[in-house]
PyMOL Python script that loads the backbone (N, CA, C, O; Angstrom):
from pymol import cmd

cmd.read_pdbstr("""\
ATOM      1  N   UNK A   1      76.383 227.899  92.254  1.00  0.00           N
ATOM      2  CA  UNK A   1      75.711 228.335  91.051  1.00  0.00           C
ATOM      3  C   UNK A   1      76.099 227.406  89.905  1.00  0.00           C
ATOM      4  O   UNK A   1      77.275 227.080  89.737  1.00  0.00           O
ATOM      5  N   UNK A   2      75.127 226.986  89.130  1.00  0.00           N
ATOM      6  CA  UNK A   2      75.362 226.125  87.982  1.00  0.00           C
ATOM      7  C   UNK A   2      75.239 226.951  86.712  1.00  0.00           C
ATOM      8  O   UNK A   2      74.257 227.664  86.505  1.00  0.00           O
ATOM      9  N   UNK A   3      76.247 226.839  85.872  1.00  0.00           N
ATOM     10  CA  UNK A   3      76.221 227.536  84.587  1.00  0.00           C
ATOM     11  C   UNK A   3      76.039 226.485  83.506  1.00  0.00           C
ATOM     12  O   UNK A   3      76.790 225.513  83.434  1.00  0.00           O
ATOM     13  N   UNK A   4      75.048 226.690  82.681  1.00  0.00           N
ATOM     14  CA  UNK A   4      74.824 225.746  81.589  1.00  0.00           C
ATOM     15  C   UNK A   4      75.075 226.438  80.256  1.00  0.00           C
ATOM     16  O   UNK A   4      74.892 227.647  80.118  1.00  0.00           O
ATOM     17  N   UNK A   5      75.489 225.656  79.297  1.00  0.00           N
ATOM     18  CA  UNK A   5      75.751 226.189  77.961  1.00  0.00           C
ATOM     19  C   UNK A   5      74.445 226.520  77.271  1.00  0.00           C
ATOM     20  O   UNK A   5      73.441 225.845  77.498  1.00  0.00           O
ATOM     21  N   UNK A   6      74.437 227.539  76.438  1.00  0.00           N
ATOM     22  CA  UNK A   6      73.224 227.831  75.665  1.00  0.00           C
ATOM     23  C   UNK A   6      72.993 226.738  74.638  1.00  0.00           C
ATOM     24  O   UNK A   6      73.946 226.068  74.240  1.00  0.00           O
ATOM     25  N   UNK A   7      71.755 226.535  74.196  1.00  0.00           N
ATOM     26  CA  UNK A   7      71.497 225.514  73.180  1.00  0.00           C
ATOM     27  C   UNK A   7      72.252 225.848  71.888  1.00  0.00           C
ATOM     28  O   UNK A   7      72.383 227.011  71.509  1.00  0.00           O
ATOM     29  N   UNK A   8      72.734 224.813  71.236  1.00  0.00           N
ATOM     30  CA  UNK A   8      73.459 225.005  69.997  1.00  0.00           C
ATOM     31  C   UNK A   8      73.036 223.923  69.017  1.00  0.00           C
ATOM     32  O   UNK A   8      72.803 222.779  69.407  1.00  0.00           O
ATOM     33  N   UNK A   9      72.939 224.282  67.770  1.00  0.00           N
ATOM     34  CA  UNK A   9      72.615 223.293  66.751  1.00  0.00           C
ATOM     35  C   UNK A   9      71.365 223.677  65.993  1.00  0.00           C
ATOM     36  O   UNK A   9      70.682 224.644  66.330  1.00  0.00           O
ATOM     37  N   UNK A  10      71.079 222.904  64.965  1.00  0.00           N
ATOM     38  CA  UNK A  10      70.000 223.215  64.039  1.00  0.00           C
ATOM     39  C   UNK A  10      68.635 223.441  64.649  1.00  0.00           C
ATOM     40  O   UNK A  10      68.074 224.532  64.543  1.00  0.00           O
ATOM     41  N   UNK A  11      68.100 222.418  65.286  1.00  0.00           N
ATOM     42  CA  UNK A  11      66.738 222.485  65.823  1.00  0.00           C
ATOM     43  C   UNK A  11      65.765 223.084  64.807  1.00  0.00           C
ATOM     44  O   UNK A  11      64.943 223.939  65.137  1.00  0.00           O
ATOM     45  N   UNK A  12      65.877 222.619  63.580  1.00  0.00           N
ATOM     46  CA  UNK A  12      65.062 223.176  62.506  1.00  0.00           C
ATOM     47  C   UNK A  12      63.580 222.893  62.684  1.00  0.00           C
ATOM     48  O   UNK A  12      62.746 223.743  62.370  1.00  0.00           O
ATOM     49  N   UNK A  13      63.246 221.726  63.177  1.00  0.00           N
ATOM     50  CA  UNK A  13      61.824 221.431  63.367  1.00  0.00           C
ATOM     51  C   UNK A  13      61.191 222.399  64.367  1.00  0.00           C
ATOM     52  O   UNK A  13      60.065 222.857  64.174  1.00  0.00           O
ATOM     53  N   UNK A  14      61.920 222.701  65.428  1.00  0.00           N
ATOM     54  CA  UNK A  14      61.433 223.654  66.418  1.00  0.00           C
ATOM     55  C   UNK A  14      61.265 225.040  65.789  1.00  0.00           C
ATOM     56  O   UNK A  14      60.251 225.701  66.013  1.00  0.00           O
ATOM     57  N   UNK A  15      62.243 225.478  65.011  1.00  0.00           N
ATOM     58  CA  UNK A  15      62.158 226.788  64.357  1.00  0.00           C
ATOM     59  C   UNK A  15      61.020 226.818  63.335  1.00  0.00           C
ATOM     60  O   UNK A  15      60.303 227.813  63.236  1.00  0.00           O
ATOM     61  N   UNK A  16      60.853 225.744  62.583  1.00  0.00           N
ATOM     62  CA  UNK A  16      59.781 225.691  61.592  1.00  0.00           C
ATOM     63  C   UNK A  16      58.417 225.814  62.257  1.00  0.00           C
ATOM     64  O   UNK A  16      57.529 226.500  61.751  1.00  0.00           O
ATOM     65  N   UNK A  17      58.258 225.143  63.395  1.00  0.00           N
ATOM     66  CA  UNK A  17      56.978 225.261  64.129  1.00  0.00           C
ATOM     67  C   UNK A  17      56.801 226.667  64.684  1.00  0.00           C
ATOM     68  O   UNK A  17      55.730 227.261  64.554  1.00  0.00           O
ATOM     69  N   UNK A  18      57.847 227.197  65.301  1.00  0.00           N
ATOM     70  CA  UNK A  18      57.755 228.506  65.939  1.00  0.00           C
ATOM     71  C   UNK A  18      57.424 229.612  64.939  1.00  0.00           C
ATOM     72  O   UNK A  18      56.627 230.503  65.234  1.00  0.00           O
ATOM     73  N   UNK A  19      58.036 229.553  63.761  1.00  0.00           N
ATOM     74  CA  UNK A  19      57.846 230.613  62.774  1.00  0.00           C
ATOM     75  C   UNK A  19      56.866 230.230  61.670  1.00  0.00           C
ATOM     76  O   UNK A  19      56.700 230.957  60.692  1.00  0.00           O
ATOM     77  N   UNK A  20      56.217 229.073  61.841  1.00  0.00           N
ATOM     78  CA  UNK A  20      55.191 228.600  60.916  1.00  0.00           C
ATOM     79  C   UNK A  20      55.665 228.622  59.459  1.00  0.00           C
ATOM     80  O   UNK A  20      54.993 229.150  58.573  1.00  0.00           O
ATOM     81  N   UNK A  21      56.847 228.029  59.243  1.00  0.00           N
ATOM     82  CA  UNK A  21      57.412 227.922  57.900  1.00  0.00           C
ATOM     83  C   UNK A  21      57.758 226.458  57.658  1.00  0.00           C
ATOM     84  O   UNK A  21      58.258 225.794  58.566  1.00  0.00           O
ATOM     85  N   UNK A  22      57.507 225.940  56.466  1.00  0.00           N
ATOM     86  CA  UNK A  22      57.808 224.535  56.191  1.00  0.00           C
ATOM     87  C   UNK A  22      59.297 224.225  56.388  1.00  0.00           C
ATOM     88  O   UNK A  22      60.163 225.052  56.102  1.00  0.00           O
ATOM     89  N   UNK A  23      59.564 223.042  56.873  1.00  0.00           N
ATOM     90  CA  UNK A  23      60.936 222.603  57.115  1.00  0.00           C
ATOM     91  C   UNK A  23      61.787 222.706  55.851  1.00  0.00           C
ATOM     92  O   UNK A  23      62.970 223.035  55.930  1.00  0.00           O
ATOM     93  N   UNK A  24      61.200 222.430  54.692  1.00  0.00           N
ATOM     94  CA  UNK A  24      61.937 222.471  53.419  1.00  0.00           C
ATOM     95  C   UNK A  24      62.391 223.884  53.047  1.00  0.00           C
ATOM     96  O   UNK A  24      63.261 224.043  52.190  1.00  0.00           O
ATOM     97  N   UNK A  25      61.819 224.906  53.675  1.00  0.00           N
ATOM     98  CA  UNK A  25      62.195 226.298  53.366  1.00  0.00           C
ATOM     99  C   UNK A  25      63.413 226.773  54.153  1.00  0.00           C
ATOM    100  O   UNK A  25      63.870 227.900  53.963  1.00  0.00           O
ATOM    101  N   UNK A  26      63.938 225.932  55.027  1.00  0.00           N
ATOM    102  CA  UNK A  26      65.047 226.344  55.884  1.00  0.00           C
ATOM    103  C   UNK A  26      66.364 225.807  55.367  1.00  0.00           C
ATOM    104  O   UNK A  26      66.423 224.725  54.784  1.00  0.00           O
ATOM    105  N   UNK A  27      67.427 226.577  55.587  1.00  0.00           N
ATOM    106  CA  UNK A  27      68.792 226.143  55.294  1.00  0.00           C
ATOM    107  C   UNK A  27      69.545 226.162  56.612  1.00  0.00           C
ATOM    108  O   UNK A  27      69.754 227.228  57.192  1.00  0.00           O
ATOM    109  N   UNK A  28      69.950 225.003  57.088  1.00  0.00           N
ATOM    110  CA  UNK A  28      70.625 224.876  58.380  1.00  0.00           C
ATOM    111  C   UNK A  28      72.110 225.139  58.196  1.00  0.00           C
ATOM    112  O   UNK A  28      72.838 224.284  57.691  1.00  0.00           O
ATOM    113  N   UNK A  29      72.561 226.319  58.605  1.00  0.00           N
ATOM    114  CA  UNK A  29      73.968 226.672  58.490  1.00  0.00           C
ATOM    115  C   UNK A  29      74.757 226.297  59.734  1.00  0.00           C
ATOM    116  O   UNK A  29      75.970 226.501  59.782  1.00  0.00           O
ATOM    117  N   UNK A  30      74.085 225.753  60.739  1.00  0.00           N
ATOM    118  CA  UNK A  30      74.780 225.434  61.988  1.00  0.00           C
ATOM    119  C   UNK A  30      75.762 224.280  61.820  1.00  0.00           C
ATOM    120  O   UNK A  30      76.696 224.148  62.611  1.00  0.00           O
ATOM    121  N   UNK A  31      75.572 223.459  60.822  1.00  0.00           N
ATOM    122  CA  UNK A  31      76.448 222.311  60.624  1.00  0.00           C
ATOM    123  C   UNK A  31      77.335 222.445  59.398  1.00  0.00           C
ATOM    124  O   UNK A  31      78.240 221.636  59.192  1.00  0.00           O
ATOM    125  N   UNK A  32      77.085 223.445  58.596  1.00  0.00           N
ATOM    126  CA  UNK A  32      77.850 223.594  57.360  1.00  0.00           C
ATOM    127  C   UNK A  32      77.379 222.651  56.267  1.00  0.00           C
ATOM    128  O   UNK A  32      78.057 222.498  55.252  1.00  0.00           O
ATOM    129  N   UNK A  33      76.228 222.017  56.456  1.00  0.00           N
ATOM    130  CA  UNK A  33      75.688 221.110  55.449  1.00  0.00           C
ATOM    131  C   UNK A  33      74.815 221.922  54.499  1.00  0.00           C
ATOM    132  O   UNK A  33      73.925 222.652  54.935  1.00  0.00           O
ATOM    133  N   UNK A  34      75.067 221.794  53.219  1.00  0.00           N
ATOM    134  CA  UNK A  34      74.335 222.545  52.216  1.00  0.00           C
ATOM    135  C   UNK A  34      73.522 221.571  51.374  1.00  0.00           C
ATOM    136  O   UNK A  34      74.092 220.660  50.774  1.00  0.00           O
ATOM    137  N   UNK A  35      72.199 221.742  51.314  1.00  0.00           N
ATOM    138  CA  UNK A  35      71.398 220.826  50.501  1.00  0.00           C
ATOM    139  C   UNK A  35      71.652 220.989  49.008  1.00  0.00           C
ATOM    140  O   UNK A  35      71.259 220.127  48.221  1.00  0.00           O
ATOM    141  N   UNK A  36      72.301 222.077  48.605  1.00  0.00           N
ATOM    142  CA  UNK A  36      72.663 222.299  47.202  1.00  0.00           C
ATOM    143  C   UNK A  36      74.174 222.118  47.081  1.00  0.00           C
ATOM    144  O   UNK A  36      74.899 223.068  46.787  1.00  0.00           O
ATOM    145  N   UNK A  37      74.627 220.926  47.303  1.00  0.00           N
ATOM    146  CA  UNK A  37      76.066 220.671  47.385  1.00  0.00           C
ATOM    147  C   UNK A  37      76.745 220.727  46.023  1.00  0.00           C
ATOM    148  O   UNK A  37      76.103 220.708  44.973  1.00  0.00           O
ATOM    149  N   UNK A  38      78.070 220.798  46.087  1.00  0.00           N
ATOM    150  CA  UNK A  38      78.889 220.780  44.889  1.00  0.00           C
ATOM    151  C   UNK A  38      78.674 219.446  44.170  1.00  0.00           C
ATOM    152  O   UNK A  38      78.632 218.402  44.820  1.00  0.00           O
ATOM    153  N   UNK A  39      78.538 219.461  42.845  1.00  0.00           N
ATOM    154  CA  UNK A  39      78.309 218.199  42.134  1.00  0.00           C
ATOM    155  C   UNK A  39      79.532 217.283  42.224  1.00  0.00           C
ATOM    156  O   UNK A  39      80.660 217.702  41.964  1.00  0.00           O
ATOM    157  N   UNK A  40      79.292 216.058  42.587  1.00  0.00           N
ATOM    158  CA  UNK A  40      80.360 215.075  42.719  1.00  0.00           C
ATOM    159  C   UNK A  40      80.184 213.972  41.690  1.00  0.00           C
ATOM    160  O   UNK A  40      79.058 213.648  41.311  1.00  0.00           O
ATOM    161  N   UNK A  41      81.289 213.392  41.234  1.00  0.00           N
ATOM    162  CA  UNK A  41      81.163 212.247  40.334  1.00  0.00           C
ATOM    163  C   UNK A  41      80.690 211.036  41.123  1.00  0.00           C
ATOM    164  O   UNK A  41      80.759 211.039  42.352  1.00  0.00           O
ATOM    165  N   UNK A  42      80.217 210.017  40.450  1.00  0.00           N
ATOM    166  CA  UNK A  42      79.833 208.796  41.160  1.00  0.00           C
ATOM    167  C   UNK A  42      81.036 208.251  41.937  1.00  0.00           C
ATOM    168  O   UNK A  42      82.158 208.242  41.430  1.00  0.00           O
ATOM    169  N   UNK A  43      80.795 207.802  43.156  1.00  0.00           N
ATOM    170  CA  UNK A  43      81.863 207.267  43.997  1.00  0.00           C
ATOM    171  C   UNK A  43      81.677 205.776  44.184  1.00  0.00           C
ATOM    172  O   UNK A  43      80.554 205.281  44.286  1.00  0.00           O
ATOM    173  N   UNK A  44      82.784 205.074  44.227  1.00  0.00           N
ATOM    174  CA  UNK A  44      82.759 203.641  44.503  1.00  0.00           C
ATOM    175  C   UNK A  44      82.202 203.433  45.912  1.00  0.00           C
ATOM    176  O   UNK A  44      82.601 204.148  46.832  1.00  0.00           O
ATOM    177  N   UNK A  45      81.319 202.505  46.100  1.00  0.00           N
ATOM    178  CA  UNK A  45      80.678 202.256  47.389  1.00  0.00           C
ATOM    179  C   UNK A  45      81.705 201.942  48.475  1.00  0.00           C
ATOM    180  O   UNK A  45      81.444 202.184  49.654  1.00  0.00           O
ATOM    181  N   UNK A  46      82.857 201.414  48.103  1.00  0.00           N
ATOM    182  CA  UNK A  46      83.879 201.066  49.095  1.00  0.00           C
ATOM    183  C   UNK A  46      84.456 202.282  49.820  1.00  0.00           C
ATOM    184  O   UNK A  46      85.008 202.135  50.910  1.00  0.00           O
ATOM    185  N   UNK A  47      84.340 203.488  49.234  1.00  0.00           N
ATOM    186  CA  UNK A  47      84.882 204.661  49.929  1.00  0.00           C
ATOM    187  C   UNK A  47      84.125 204.953  51.218  1.00  0.00           C
ATOM    188  O   UNK A  47      84.653 205.642  52.090  1.00  0.00           O
ATOM    189  N   UNK A  48      82.910 204.451  51.361  1.00  0.00           N
ATOM    190  CA  UNK A  48      82.109 204.676  52.565  1.00  0.00           C
ATOM    191  C   UNK A  48      82.270 203.554  53.584  1.00  0.00           C
ATOM    192  O   UNK A  48      81.666 203.598  54.656  1.00  0.00           O
ATOM    193  N   UNK A  49      83.073 202.558  53.260  1.00  0.00           N
ATOM    194  CA  UNK A  49      83.168 201.376  54.122  1.00  0.00           C
ATOM    195  C   UNK A  49      84.414 201.315  54.987  1.00  0.00           C
ATOM    196  O   UNK A  49      84.542 200.417  55.819  1.00  0.00           O
ATOM    197  N   UNK A  50      85.335 202.253  54.806  1.00  0.00           N
ATOM    198  CA  UNK A  50      86.544 202.240  55.630  1.00  0.00           C
ATOM    199  C   UNK A  50      87.157 203.626  55.665  1.00  0.00           C
ATOM    200  O   UNK A  50      86.891 204.462  54.801  1.00  0.00           O
ATOM    201  N   UNK A  51      87.976 203.856  56.667  1.00  0.00           N
ATOM    202  CA  UNK A  51      88.728 205.094  56.780  1.00  0.00           C
ATOM    203  C   UNK A  51      90.032 204.955  56.007  1.00  0.00           C
ATOM    204  O   UNK A  51      90.479 203.836  55.754  1.00  0.00           O
ATOM    205  N   UNK A  52      90.653 206.077  55.625  1.00  0.00           N
ATOM    206  CA  UNK A  52      91.948 205.967  54.934  1.00  0.00           C
ATOM    207  C   UNK A  52      92.986 205.275  55.810  1.00  0.00           C
ATOM    208  O   UNK A  52      92.963 205.403  57.034  1.00  0.00           O
ATOM    209  N   UNK A  53      93.885 204.550  55.184  1.00  0.00           N
ATOM    210  CA  UNK A  53      94.997 203.909  55.882  1.00  0.00           C
ATOM    211  C   UNK A  53      96.209 204.825  55.852  1.00  0.00           C
ATOM    212  O   UNK A  53      96.314 205.698  54.990  1.00  0.00           O
ATOM    213  N   UNK A  54      97.129 204.626  56.800  1.00  0.00           N
ATOM    214  CA  UNK A  54      98.339 205.447  56.858  1.00  0.00           C
ATOM    215  C   UNK A  54      99.199 205.301  55.605  1.00  0.00           C
ATOM    216  O   UNK A  54      99.914 206.231  55.233  1.00  0.00           O
ATOM    217  N   UNK A  55      99.135 204.148  54.957  1.00  0.00           N
ATOM    218  CA  UNK A  55     100.009 203.913  53.810  1.00  0.00           C
ATOM    219  C   UNK A  55      99.289 204.016  52.464  1.00  0.00           C
ATOM    220  O   UNK A  55      99.773 203.477  51.469  1.00  0.00           O
ATOM    221  N   UNK A  56      98.148 204.695  52.418  1.00  0.00           N
ATOM    222  CA  UNK A  56      97.415 204.776  51.151  1.00  0.00           C
ATOM    223  C   UNK A  56      97.790 206.004  50.314  1.00  0.00           C
ATOM    224  O   UNK A  56      97.169 206.259  49.282  1.00  0.00           O
ATOM    225  N   UNK A  57      98.801 206.766  50.751  1.00  0.00           N
ATOM    226  CA  UNK A  57      99.318 207.919  50.036  1.00  0.00           C
ATOM    227  C   UNK A  57      98.303 209.033  49.857  1.00  0.00           C
ATOM    228  O   UNK A  57      98.424 209.832  48.929  1.00  0.00           O
ATOM    229  N   UNK A  58      97.301 209.102  50.731  1.00  0.00           N
ATOM    230  CA  UNK A  58      96.291 210.156  50.650  1.00  0.00           C
ATOM    231  C   UNK A  58      96.908 211.556  50.700  1.00  0.00           C
ATOM    232  O   UNK A  58      96.508 212.406  49.904  1.00  0.00           O
ATOM    233  N   UNK A  59      97.871 211.843  51.601  1.00  0.00           N
ATOM    234  CA  UNK A  59      98.468 213.184  51.597  1.00  0.00           C
ATOM    235  C   UNK A  59      99.155 213.538  50.272  1.00  0.00           C
ATOM    236  O   UNK A  59      99.092 214.682  49.823  1.00  0.00           O
ATOM    237  N   UNK A  60      99.805 212.561  49.656  1.00  0.00           N
ATOM    238  CA  UNK A  60     100.482 212.797  48.371  1.00  0.00           C
ATOM    239  C   UNK A  60      99.458 213.083  47.286  1.00  0.00           C
ATOM    240  O   UNK A  60      99.622 214.013  46.496  1.00  0.00           O
ATOM    241  N   UNK A  61      98.403 212.284  47.248  1.00  0.00           N
ATOM    242  CA  UNK A  61      97.351 212.466  46.245  1.00  0.00           C
ATOM    243  C   UNK A  61      96.671 213.817  46.429  1.00  0.00           C
ATOM    244  O   UNK A  61      96.421 214.524  45.453  1.00  0.00           O
ATOM    245  N   UNK A  62      96.367 214.183  47.685  1.00  0.00           N
ATOM    246  CA  UNK A  62      95.715 215.469  47.960  1.00  0.00           C
ATOM    247  C   UNK A  62      96.634 216.632  47.592  1.00  0.00           C
ATOM    248  O   UNK A  62      96.182 217.609  46.995  1.00  0.00           O
ATOM    249  N   UNK A  63      97.896 216.540  47.935  1.00  0.00           N
ATOM    250  CA  UNK A  63      98.850 217.606  47.606  1.00  0.00           C
ATOM    251  C   UNK A  63      98.945 217.802  46.095  1.00  0.00           C
ATOM    252  O   UNK A  63      98.965 218.932  45.606  1.00  0.00           O
ATOM    253  N   UNK A  64      99.004 216.700  45.369  1.00  0.00           N
ATOM    254  CA  UNK A  64      99.062 216.784  43.905  1.00  0.00           C
ATOM    255  C   UNK A  64      97.783 217.421  43.361  1.00  0.00           C
ATOM    256  O   UNK A  64      97.840 218.291  42.492  1.00  0.00           O
ATOM    257  N   UNK A  65      96.627 216.986  43.875  1.00  0.00           N
ATOM    258  CA  UNK A  65      95.346 217.506  43.404  1.00  0.00           C
ATOM    259  C   UNK A  65      95.235 219.010  43.652  1.00  0.00           C
ATOM    260  O   UNK A  65      94.781 219.754  42.782  1.00  0.00           O
ATOM    261  N   UNK A  66      95.649 219.455  44.839  1.00  0.00           N
ATOM    262  CA  UNK A  66      95.520 220.863  45.198  1.00  0.00           C
ATOM    263  C   UNK A  66      96.701 221.715  44.746  1.00  0.00           C
ATOM    264  O   UNK A  66      96.760 222.902  45.064  1.00  0.00           O
ATOM    265  N   UNK A  67      97.634 221.131  44.012  1.00  0.00           N
ATOM    266  CA  UNK A  67      98.716 221.893  43.424  1.00  0.00           C
ATOM    267  C   UNK A  67      99.807 222.324  44.383  1.00  0.00           C
ATOM    268  O   UNK A  67     100.472 223.335  44.155  1.00  0.00           O
ATOM    269  N   UNK A  68      99.999 221.568  45.452  1.00  0.00           N
ATOM    270  CA  UNK A  68     101.086 221.878  46.389  1.00  0.00           C
ATOM    271  C   UNK A  68     102.413 221.507  45.726  1.00  0.00           C
ATOM    272  O   UNK A  68     102.591 220.371  45.287  1.00  0.00           O
ATOM    273  N   UNK A  69     103.341 222.459  45.653  1.00  0.00           N
ATOM    274  CA  UNK A  69     104.626 222.138  45.028  1.00  0.00           C
ATOM    275  C   UNK A  69     105.329 220.994  45.756  1.00  0.00           C
ATOM    276  O   UNK A  69     105.253 220.885  46.980  1.00  0.00           O
ATOM    277  N   UNK A  70     106.001 220.155  45.003  1.00  0.00           N
ATOM    278  CA  UNK A  70     106.689 219.000  45.592  1.00  0.00           C
ATOM    279  C   UNK A  70     107.677 219.432  46.667  1.00  0.00           C
ATOM    280  O   UNK A  70     107.887 218.710  47.642  1.00  0.00           O
ATOM    281  N   UNK A  71     108.288 220.611  46.497  1.00  0.00           N
ATOM    282  CA  UNK A  71     109.260 221.090  47.487  1.00  0.00           C
ATOM    283  C   UNK A  71     108.612 221.454  48.818  1.00  0.00           C
ATOM    284  O   UNK A  71     109.296 221.498  49.840  1.00  0.00           O
ATOM    285  N   UNK A  72     107.313 221.713  48.824  1.00  0.00           N
ATOM    286  CA  UNK A  72     106.620 222.090  50.058  1.00  0.00           C
ATOM    287  C   UNK A  72     105.946 220.906  50.734  1.00  0.00           C
ATOM    288  O   UNK A  72     105.519 221.013  51.883  1.00  0.00           O
ATOM    289  N   UNK A  73     105.847 219.797  50.049  1.00  0.00           N
ATOM    290  CA  UNK A  73     105.160 218.637  50.618  1.00  0.00           C
ATOM    291  C   UNK A  73     105.961 218.057  51.766  1.00  0.00           C
ATOM    292  O   UNK A  73     107.185 217.943  51.695  1.00  0.00           O
ATOM    293  N   UNK A  74     105.262 217.697  52.814  1.00  0.00           N
ATOM    294  CA  UNK A  74     105.913 217.064  53.956  1.00  0.00           C
ATOM    295  C   UNK A  74     106.371 218.051  55.004  1.00  0.00           C
ATOM    296  O   UNK A  74     106.765 217.630  56.092  1.00  0.00           O
ATOM    297  N   UNK A  75     106.338 219.349  54.730  1.00  0.00           N
ATOM    298  CA  UNK A  75     106.757 220.327  55.736  1.00  0.00           C
ATOM    299  C   UNK A  75     105.730 220.453  56.845  1.00  0.00           C
ATOM    300  O   UNK A  75     106.068 220.429  58.028  1.00  0.00           O
ATOM    301  N   UNK A  76     104.475 220.587  56.450  1.00  0.00           N
ATOM    302  CA  UNK A  76     103.407 220.713  57.455  1.00  0.00           C
ATOM    303  C   UNK A  76     102.856 219.328  57.734  1.00  0.00           C
ATOM    304  O   UNK A  76     102.642 218.532  56.819  1.00  0.00           O
ATOM    305  N   UNK A  77     102.634 219.058  58.980  1.00  0.00           N
ATOM    306  CA  UNK A  77     102.097 217.765  59.385  1.00  0.00           C
ATOM    307  C   UNK A  77     100.771 217.965  60.084  1.00  0.00           C
ATOM    308  O   UNK A  77     100.596 218.920  60.840  1.00  0.00           O
ATOM    309  N   UNK A  78      99.846 217.070  59.835  1.00  0.00           N
ATOM    310  CA  UNK A  78      98.597 217.060  60.580  1.00  0.00           C
ATOM    311  C   UNK A  78      98.878 216.521  61.970  1.00  0.00           C
ATOM    312  O   UNK A  78     100.029 216.246  62.309  1.00  0.00           O
ATOM    313  N   UNK A  79      97.875 216.373  62.746  1.00  0.00           N
ATOM    314  CA  UNK A  79      98.034 215.873  64.118  1.00  0.00           C
ATOM    315  C   UNK A  79      98.889 214.610  64.119  1.00  0.00           C
ATOM    316  O   UNK A  79      98.733 213.734  63.268  1.00  0.00           O
ATOM    317  N   UNK A  80      99.780 214.537  65.077  1.00  0.00           N
ATOM    318  CA  UNK A  80     100.570 213.334  65.213  1.00  0.00           C
ATOM    319  C   UNK A  80     101.902 213.510  64.631  1.00  0.00           C
ATOM    320  O   UNK A  80     102.714 212.585  64.657  1.00  0.00           O
TER     321      UNK A  80
END
""", "prot")
cmd.dss("prot")
cmd.show_as("cartoon", "prot")
cmd.util.cbc("prot")
cmd.orient("prot")
């Protein structure tokens, strides 16, 4: 017996056709993408051209931004 996974994901075009509603009237929550996103300041184009480096102090900057007390920084580690 073969067990297959159920379909998963937006498939908005299929739903729009099936329910006869324009594609623009749908909000796809399957990906967590919101067409009415939080307003962001202009970003330097270089942020889209590379991934963060290990030595760019991103965890320190993020901790400071999110108000993590200095005494708590470094206790929790991400993968690795």
